[in-house]
C-alpha positions in Angstrom: 17.2 -26.5 -14.5 20.8 -26.1 -13.3 22.0 -26.9 -10.0 21.8 -23.4 -8.7 18.2 -23.1 -9.6 17.4 -26.5 -8.0 19.3 -25.4 -4.9 17.3 -22.2 -4.7 13.9 -23.9 -5.5 14.2 -26.6 -2.9 16.2 -24.7 -0.3 19.3 -26.9 0.1 22.8 -26.2 -0.9 24.5 -27.3 -4.1 26.9 -29.3 -1.7 24.0 -31.2 -0.3 22.6 -31.9 -3.8 25.9 -33.3 -4.9 26.1 -35.3 -1.7 22.6 -36.8 -2.3 23.9 -37.7 -5.8 27.0 -39.4 -4.4 25.0 -41.5 -1.9 22.4 -42.5 -4.4 19.4 -40.4 -3.3 19.4 -38.5 -6.4 20.3 -39.9 -9.9 23.4 -38.5 -11.5 22.0 -35.7 -13.7 22.5 -35.2 -17.4 25.0 -32.5 -18.3 24.6 -29.9 -20.9 27.2 -29.0 -23.6 29.1 -26.8 -21.1 29.3 -29.7 -18.7 26.8 -28.2 -16.2 24.3 -30.4 -14.3 20.8 -30.2 -15.7 17.8 -31.5 -13.7 14.5 -32.7 -15.2 11.1 -32.1 -13.5 11.1 -35.6 -12.1 14.5 -34.9 -10.4 13.0 -31.7 -8.9 10.0 -33.8 -7.6 12.2 -36.4 -6.1 14.6 -33.6 -4.5 11.6 -31.9 -3.0 10.4 -35.2 -1.6 13.9 -36.0 -0.2 14.1 -32.5 1.4 10.5 -32.8 2.9 11.4 -36.3 4.4 14.8 -35.1 5.8 13.3 -31.9 7.1 10.5 -34.0 8.8 12.9 -36.2 10.5 13.4 -39.2 8.3 17.0 -40.4 8.4 18.9 -40.5 5.1 19.2 -44.4 5.2 15.5 -44.7 5.2 15.1 -41.9 2.6 17.5 -44.0 0.5 15.2 -47.1 0.9 12.3 -44.9 0.0 13.9 -43.4 -3.2 15.0 -46.9 -4.4 11.5 -48.2 -3.9 10.1 -45.1 -5.7 12.5 -45.5 -8.6 11.7 -49.3 -8.8 8.0 -48.5 -8.9 7.5 -50.6 -5.7 4.4 -48.7 -4.5 3.8 -51.2 -1.6 7.1 -50.5 -0.1 6.7 -46.7 -0.7 3.3 -46.7 0.9 4.5 -48.8 3.9 7.5 -46.3 4.5 5.2 -43.4 4.1 2.6 -44.9 6.6 5.3 -45.3 9.2 6.7 -41.9 8.7 3.2 -40.4 8.9 2.5 -42.2 12.2 5.7 -40.7 13.6 4.8 -37.3 12.4 1.5 -37.5 14.0 3.0 -38.5 17.4 5.3 -35.5 16.9 2.3 -33.2 16.3 0.6 -34.4 19.4 3.7 -33.9 21.4 4.2 -30.4 19.9 0.6 -29.4 20.6 1.0 -30.3 24.2 4.2 -28.4 24.4 2.5 -25.4 23.0 -0.4 -25.7 25.4 1.9 -26.0 28.4 3.8 -22.9 27.2 0.8 -20.9 26.7 -0.4 -21.7 30.1 2.9 -20.8 31.7 3.0 -17.5 29.7 -0.6 -16.7 31.0 0.4 -17.3 34.6 3.5 -15.2 34.2 1.4 -12.4 32.6 -1.0 -12.3 35.6 2.1 -12.0 38.0 3.6 -9.2 35.9 0.5 -7.1 35.8 
């Protein structure tokens, strides 16, 4: 897979992919005969995880720790990081559910006032 395909598949820019390579989140990819980057299925899997972790609020420094542990097969460290992140996401989910509920109540009150 070339960088344009990877970019499209995981929904981040080529610039971001190159940046992730530069800071060590992604391994430097192999290059084909034309000098174009080529990505393996494992690269795609890791890039998807990085994107998921980033979009769910994990800072790049922690993602870097995660990817190093993953690449080193340090499953204990990987599990520890993911458990912490999951707990954070669960708190965020609870907060969002509360905000949604409050907003729905406010809209209902406004609806009765407008009719």
